[in-house]
Structure formats: C-alpha cells, structure tokens
C-alpha positions as CSV (number, residue, x, y, z in Angstrom):
1,M,46.8,18.4,-6.8
2,N,47.7,21.8,-8.1
3,D,46.3,23.5,-5.1
4,E,48.3,21.4,-2.7
5,L,51.5,22.4,-4.6
6,K,50.4,26.0,-4.5
7,Q,49.8,25.6,-0.6
8,A,53.2,23.8,0.1
9,A,55.0,26.6,-2.0
10,Q,53.6,29.2,0.1
11,R,54.6,27.9,3.7
12,K,56.4,30.2,5.9
13,A,59.6,28.5,7.4
14,S,62.4,30.6,6.8
15,F,65.4,29.6,4.4
16,G,67.7,29.5,7.4
17,A,65.3,26.8,9.1
18,T,65.3,24.9,5.8
19,M,69.2,25.0,5.7
20,K,69.2,23.8,9.2
21,A,66.9,20.9,8.6
22,V,68.9,19.8,5.3
23,F,72.2,20.0,7.2
24,W,70.8,17.5,9.9
25,S,69.3,15.4,7.3
26,F,72.8,14.9,5.5
27,F,73.9,13.3,8.8
28,G,70.5,11.3,9.2
29,V,70.2,12.6,12.8
30,R,66.6,14.0,13.1
31,K,63.9,12.9,15.8
32,R,60.7,11.8,14.4
33,K,59.0,14.5,15.7
34,D,61.3,17.2,14.1
35,Y,60.9,15.4,10.7
36,E,57.2,15.6,10.8
37,S,57.4,19.2,12.0
38,D,59.9,20.3,9.1
39,A,57.6,18.2,6.5
40,A,54.7,20.3,7.6
41,R,56.1,23.9,7.5
42,L,59.1,23.9,5.2
43,N,58.9,25.3,1.5
44,P,59.6,22.4,-0.8
45,V,61.4,24.7,-3.2
46,H,63.4,25.9,-0.4
47,V,64.3,22.3,0.5
48,V,65.3,21.6,-3.1
49,I,67.6,24.8,-3.2
50,A,69.2,24.0,0.3
51,G,70.0,20.4,-0.9
52,I,71.8,21.5,-3.9
53,L,73.6,24.0,-2.0
54,G,74.3,21.6,0.7
55,A,75.7,19.2,-1.7
56,A,77.7,21.8,-3.4
57,I,79.3,22.6,-0.3
58,F,80.0,18.9,0.7
59,V,81.5,18.3,-2.6
60,T,83.8,21.3,-2.3
61,V,84.7,20.5,1.1
62,L,85.7,16.9,-0.1
63,V,87.7,18.1,-3.0
64,S,89.6,20.7,-0.7
65,I,90.5,17.8,1.8
66,V,91.9,15.7,-0.9
67,K,93.8,18.3,-2.6
68,L,95.2,18.9,0.6
69,V,96.2,15.5,1.5
70,V,97.6,14.9,-1.9
71,R,99.7,18.1,-1.8
72,S,101.1,17.1,1.8
73,A,101.9,13.6,0.7
74,A,103.6,14.9,-2.4
75,G,105.8,17.1,-0.5
76,A,106.7,14.5,2.2
C-alpha cells in the first residue's frame, strides 16, 4: 500500500492540468474517458491542493456577488 502511494505522488501531470480537471469536476462535466485518463495520470497531492484552491475561489466569488447585490439593493 505504501508503494502505491509513493507511485501515485510521483505522477507527472502538471499542476495546470490538475486545475483544469478540478475546474471541470466542479461542474460535473467530464467524459468517462477523460475521467479515467485523469485518474491514471494526476498527482493526488495536486488534486487536493487544487480542490482547496478551487473551493476558496468559488466561495470568494460567491461572497463578492452577494456583497455586490446587497450594496446595489441598499442603494436603490
């Protein structure tokens, strides 16, 4: 089991490719073939980091939209 984790952490996909895969997974739009390809080549450490980063960006955008709406509603 420990060897499997070491091998998975040494996968060669770039962080940009990982961010792209995580971005599309937020929308749930992935072909099965692409999913299987990602599962075979993405570094799991990169996936976790990209997921946390993606979630932080998502929450920041939502909070910004809410602030904008509340500010415009209060001024009207």
